[in-house]
C-alpha positions, 0 to 999 in steps of 0.5 A, a space after each residue: 500500500 505504501 508503494 502505491 501511494 509513493 508511485 501516485 505522488 511521483 506520477 503527479 509530480 512528473 505531470 505537473 512538471 511537464 505541463 509547466 514546461 509546455 506552458 513555457 515553450 508556447 510563447 516562444 513558438 508563438 513569437 517564432 510564428 509571428 516573426 516568420 509571418 510579418 511583412 517588411 517593405 523596401 526603404 526606397 519603395 514602401 509599396 513593395 512588401 514581402 518577408 524580411 531579407 527578400 529582394 525588392 522587385 523594383 530595385 533589388 534592395 533587401 526588405 528591411 522596414 516593418 510594414 505598418 500600413 498603406 504606402 505613403 508614396 501613393 498619397 504624394 503622387 495624387 497631390 502632385 497631379 492635383 497641383 499640376 491640374 490647378 496651374 494648367 489654365 494659367 499656362 494655356 491662356 492666349 493673347 487677346 485684346 477683348 478685355 481691353 476693348 470691353 473696358 474701353 466701351 464702358 469708359 466711353 459710356 461713362 463719358 456719354 453720361 457725363 459721369 467723370 467719377 465713373 470714367 475715372 474708375 473704368 479708366 483704371 480698369 482699362 489700365 489694368 487690362 492693358 497690363 494683363 495681356 499675355 504676349 508670350 503666345 505671339 511672335 516678337 514683331 507682334 509683341 513689339 507692336 502691341 507694347 508700343 501701342 499699349 504703352 501709349 494707351 496706358 498713359 492716357 488711361 492713367 490720366 483718365 483714372 487719376 482725374 475724377 472731376 476733370 471731365 474735359 481733361 479726361 475727354 482730351 485723353 479719351 480722344 488719344 486713347 480712342 486712336 490707340 484702341 483703333 490701332 489695336 483692333 486694326 492690328 490684332 482684330 476683335 470678335 465684336 462688330 464695332 463702329 468708328 464714329 466721328 464728331 466734327 465739332 470736337 477739337 476743330 474736327 482734328 481728333 473727335 473719333 471714338 469706337 462704339 458697339 452700336 450704330 446709334 450715335 451717342 457722343 462721349 465728347 459732349 454728353 448731354 449737351 450734344 448727344 447725337 452729334 456725329 456719324 459713323 465713319 466705318 465698320 471695324 
């Protein structure tokens, strides 16, 4: 009986010891399994993944960086594409005098109404339009012709813009600005149907020309005093 009890105690001790040993080895096996299944990336191409030590399919370098998520390089590429798209309209702009002509016609209409302050405000817009034309898309000869006319026109637009309340002075420079606008249209053309009108009364018949978008005569040199004085000289 004593031998049976001793044998039972020995078996229980051996079972407990074996069980503890198995528990100690489990984390090691689990850690080994996790290590072997972990993904690594290339330091130059983070979108390439594989086991540690494998070669990158793009550059051949060893995969040494632990893979933590989506490759950052994809986000950078999308940002670059969006930036290039935003600047395209600026690059593709072409030469045009339409904004200059449109602002000139508004200036003419302000003088018809005897509105000196309004003419001054639009005169500054004409100056800005003359400065904003993109001359990079025309050849050197046309660019030189544009700059020669535009520089003279800017001087007159500046006088009109800086002299609100002095409508006679504004009309003197409007006559010279009208000649410059006529030269721009003759050289570069316009999409609009326009008319060159003439008042024989203004400046003793020397400079009373203007450009209008309508056939109806409305005189910008005399306004309400002689609104219908003048005639159409030609269609532009």
